PAPARO-395757 format. One record per residue (C-alpha): residue number from 1; residue in one letter; x, y, z. Coordinates in pm, 1 decimal. Layout:
<pts>
     k   r         c1         c2         c3
   NUM   a          X          Y          Z
...
</pts>
This chain:
<pts>
     k   r         c1         c2         c3
     1   m    13034.6    16023.5     4219.1
     2   v    12922.9    16061.8     3859.4
     3   n    12848.1    16403.4     3717.1
     4   p    12482.4    16374.4     3610.9
     5   a    12550.9    16573.8     3294.3
     6   a    12838.6    16349.4     3186.4
     7   t    12844.5    16053.9     2949.8
     8   a    12966.6    15711.4     3058.0
     9   d    13191.5    15443.4     2912.3
    10   f    13120.9    15081.3     2999.9
    11   t    13375.4    14922.4     2765.1
    12   a    13586.1    14776.7     3046.0
    13   a    13277.6    14635.8     3217.5
    14   t    13157.5    14475.8     2894.1
    15   t    13496.5    14316.2     2832.3
    16   a    13511.7    14180.9     3186.9
    17   l    13161.8    14031.8     3167.4
    18   a    13224.0    13865.3     2832.2
    19   a    13550.9    13715.3     2954.0
    20   s    13421.1    13588.9     3286.7
    21   d    13077.4    13442.9     3211.6
    22   p    12996.1    13209.9     2920.1
    23   a    12624.0    13263.0     2983.7
    24   i    12628.3    13631.4     2894.5
    25   a    12919.1    13629.4     2647.3
    26   p    12702.9    13520.0     2347.8
    27   i    12451.6    13793.7     2426.4
    28   i    12726.4    14054.6     2429.7
    29   a    12865.9    13917.3     2103.2
    30   q    12524.2    13938.4     1937.6
    31   i    12442.5    14289.9     2056.1
    32   g    12783.4    14453.0     2036.7
    33   p    12917.9    14745.1     2241.4
    34   c    12714.4    14881.3     2531.1
    35   t    12579.4    15222.4     2431.2
    36   l    12440.1    15308.9     2772.9
    37   g    12545.2    15657.3     2875.1
    38   q    12682.5    15766.5     2539.0
    39   q    12460.1    16072.8     2519.2
    40   a    12477.5    16354.8     2771.0
    41   k    12144.5    16449.4     2928.5
    42   s    12000.7    16737.1     3123.8
    43   t    12026.4    16762.9     3501.1
    44   d    11653.9    16816.3     3559.0
    45   l    11521.0    16580.5     3826.3
    46   l    11158.5    16680.1     3762.8
    47   h    11185.4    16580.7     3398.4
    48   e    11349.0    16246.9     3474.6
    49   l    11107.2    16140.2     3747.2
    50   a    10802.4    16264.3     3556.8
    51   v    10904.8    16042.7     3265.9
    52   a    10956.9    15751.3     3506.9
    53   i    10603.8    15797.9     3640.4
    54   i    10457.6    15818.4     3290.8
    55   h    10623.4    15488.7     3193.7
    56   q    10489.8    15292.0     3489.4
    57   q    10272.5    14989.0     3411.3
    58   i    10193.6    15066.6     3048.7
    59   s    10343.3    14949.3     2720.9
    60   r    10650.4    15120.5     2582.3
    61   r    10449.4    15250.4     2285.0
    62   s    10175.1    15398.5     2502.4
    63   a    10432.4    15549.9     2735.7
    64   a    10620.4    15712.7     2448.9
    65   s    10298.9    15865.6     2314.7
    66   t    10191.8    15999.4     2653.9
    67   q    10540.5    16129.9     2726.4
    68   a    10546.4    16324.2     2399.6
    69   k    10204.3    16478.5     2466.6
    70   f    10297.4    16565.2     2824.8
    71   l    10626.5    16730.2     2732.9
    72   a    10456.9    16917.1     2447.8
    73   l    10262.0    17106.0     2714.6
    74   y    10594.6    17252.8     2824.9
    75   d    10767.6    17323.4     2492.6
    76   g    10911.0    16975.0     2466.7
    77   g    11012.8    16984.0     2830.4
    78   a    11217.7    17303.2     2803.4
    79   t    10974.7    17497.4     3023.7
    80   l    10875.9    17213.7     3256.6
    81   t    10905.9    17340.9     3613.5
    82   a    10739.6    17246.0     3939.5
    83   p    10526.1    17564.7     3952.5
    84   r    10412.3    17521.6     3591.3
    85   l    10322.6    17158.0     3646.6
    86   l    10127.4    17243.4     3960.8
    87   a     9941.5    17514.4     3768.0
    88   t     9842.9    17280.7     3483.9
    89   p     9474.2    17180.4     3510.7
    90   d     9390.1    16814.9     3558.1
    91   e     9182.4    16824.6     3240.8
    92   t     9488.0    16927.3     3038.8
    93   l     9697.4    16648.0     3184.8
    94   r     9417.4    16398.0     3129.1
    95   a     9399.9    16504.2     2764.7
    96   a     9769.9    16420.7     2735.4
    97   g     9689.2    16063.2     2832.1
    98   l     9770.0    16067.0     3202.9
    99   s     9554.8    15873.4     3446.8
   100   r     9419.2    16040.6     3758.6
   101   v     9655.3    15832.7     3969.8
   102   k     9959.1    15944.7     3772.9
   103   i     9844.5    16305.6     3788.0
   104   r     9840.5    16272.2     4166.1
   105   y    10191.0    16127.4     4156.4
   106   l    10315.8    16410.7     3935.7
   107   r    10165.2    16674.4     4161.1
   108   d    10327.9    16520.1     4467.5
   109   l    10659.7    16512.0     4282.1
   110   a    10628.8    16877.9     4182.4
   111   t    10526.7    16976.5     4535.3
   112   k    10830.0    16804.9     4688.3
   113   i    11066.2    16954.4     4430.3
   114   a    10925.2    17300.9     4497.2
   115   a    10978.7    17238.3     4869.6
   116   g    11348.1    17168.3     4820.2
   117   l    11406.0    16811.1     4705.1
   118   p    11777.4    16762.4     4621.5
   119   s    11872.3    16822.3     4259.0
   120   l    12026.6    16554.0     4039.7
   121   t    12365.1    16715.6     4090.2
   122   e    12321.0    16691.9     4466.1
   123   l    12189.0    16335.8     4447.6
   124   a    12487.8    16233.3     4235.8
   125   r    12710.8    16288.9     4538.2
   126   l    12522.9    16025.4     4738.6
   127   e    12537.5    15646.8     4751.4
   128   d    12274.3    15445.0     4565.4
   129   e    12076.1    15342.6     4873.3
   130   e    12070.8    15700.6     5003.0
   131   i    11920.3    15815.7     4673.6
   132   i    11662.4    15537.4     4684.9
   133   k    11562.1    15633.6     5038.9
   134   i    11517.2    16001.5     4948.8
   135   l    11323.6    15952.7     4626.2
   136   t    11094.8    15670.6     4736.6
   137   a    10943.4    15918.2     4982.7
   138   i    10766.7    16063.7     4677.2
   139   i    10422.0    15915.4     4614.7
   140   g    10436.6    15687.9     4311.9
   141   i    10815.0    15654.1     4307.2
   142   g    10925.2    15307.1     4412.6
   143   r    11258.1    15131.4     4420.5
   144   w    11232.7    15024.9     4054.9
   145   s    11177.9    15383.2     3935.1
   146   v    11481.3    15504.7     4127.3
   147   q    11689.0    15215.9     3995.6
   148   m    11601.1    15326.3     3642.4
   149   l    11725.8    15673.8     3731.7
   150   l    12045.9    15526.9     3872.5
   151   i    12104.4    15321.1     3558.5
   152   f    11991.4    15545.8     3275.0
   153   r    12056.1    15886.5     3423.9
   154   l    12333.9    15863.9     3682.1
   155   y    12504.1    15567.2     3512.6
   156   r    12577.9    15385.7     3836.7
   157   p    12775.0    15069.9     3750.3
   158   d    12629.2    14806.0     3981.5
   159   v    12250.1    14840.1     3991.3
   160   w    12044.8    14520.5     3965.4
   161   p    11664.9    14565.1     3926.1
   162   s    11564.5    14211.6     4019.2
   163   n    11194.2    14303.5     4021.6
   164   d    11201.3    14415.4     3658.7
   165   l    10980.9    14189.4     3447.2
   166   a    11213.6    14184.6     3145.1
   167   i    11516.8    14108.4     3361.3
   168   r    11330.6    13822.5     3528.1
   169   s    11224.2    13688.1     3189.0
   170   a    11579.3    13711.1     3054.1
   171   v    11727.5    13532.5     3355.4
   172   g    11463.0    13263.7     3312.3
   173   r    11542.7    13225.4     2944.8
   174   f    11921.0    13221.2     2963.8
   175   l    12008.7    13096.2     3311.5
   176   t    11728.4    12888.0     3463.6
   177   s    11452.8    12651.4     3361.8
   178   e    11188.0    12883.3     3509.8
   179   e    10991.1    13102.3     3272.5
   180   l    10967.8    13386.3     3523.2
   181   p    11192.1    13331.5     3826.5
   182   k    11115.0    13514.5     4148.2
   183   p    11310.0    13831.7     4230.8
   184   k    11501.6    13651.0     4507.9
   185   v    11625.3    13397.5     4253.0
   186   v    11717.7    13676.9     4012.8
   187   d    11909.4    13847.7     4292.7
   188   v    12122.6    13537.4     4339.6
   189   f    12205.2    13513.1     3969.2
   190   g    12289.1    13882.0     3962.4
   191   q    12568.9    13830.7     4212.2
   192   r    12781.3    13665.5     3944.7
   193   w    12796.5    13995.5     3754.7
   194   q    12907.4    14221.8     4036.6
   195   p    13040.5    14491.5     4018.3
   196   y    12899.8    14534.4     3665.4
   197   r    12534.4    14445.7     3714.0
   198   t    12414.6    14763.2     3540.6
   199   v    12582.1    14653.8     3218.7
   200   a    12456.3    14297.4     3257.6
   201   a    12103.1    14432.4     3301.0
   202   w    12141.1    14649.9     2991.7
   203   y    12243.4    14349.4     2781.1
   204   l    11958.5    14137.9     2915.5
   205   w    11709.7    14413.4     2828.5
   206   r    11850.5    14440.9     2478.1
   207   s    11844.6    14062.9     2437.0
   208   m    11472.3    14056.8     2511.5
   209   e    11411.9    14336.0     2259.9
   210   i    11587.7    14163.6     1971.4
   211   n    11485.2    13809.2     2070.2
   212   p    11125.5    13854.0     2191.4
</pts>
């Protein structure tokens, strides 16, 4: 399995997708090389899942602002630990822009990590569905959040978040006549990109950013 501290190279996957599917080839040509996984990251599960919780159901701009304020409470994230998070008053977290619901999620996350939740290094040895099963036991962490971890943190090559709104919109725009196809429909279209669905998803996300 992938070392969670390592970078990733999806050049071969990009080449294969562009050569095999005329629907995604123009998107790849417009965007250029896939840069997913080109920067090494820390191996801190608390940091990664806390950020995932912060980004749930709010705009990217709002999430970025709240994330910066939250991490500033812990020296930019350098001193973020489960005990420190559990010791942080609700009022302080609220002042950073976190809702009461997300504070509850973060406290459950910190409690489970303090109780011995597997580290990212340990999770990296497991299959995707095993990781999803373990982490979705945390309040506030659903399948989508774990899929984001698998894609952007563990660089798993064949993850397909069919419930993701932007992915659904992109599939509707480029592959169907539906504006927002249902996840089951998106799942079917995703099969054409196996075993490189992570890279296909990355290009669809980027396409929606540059062609809103």
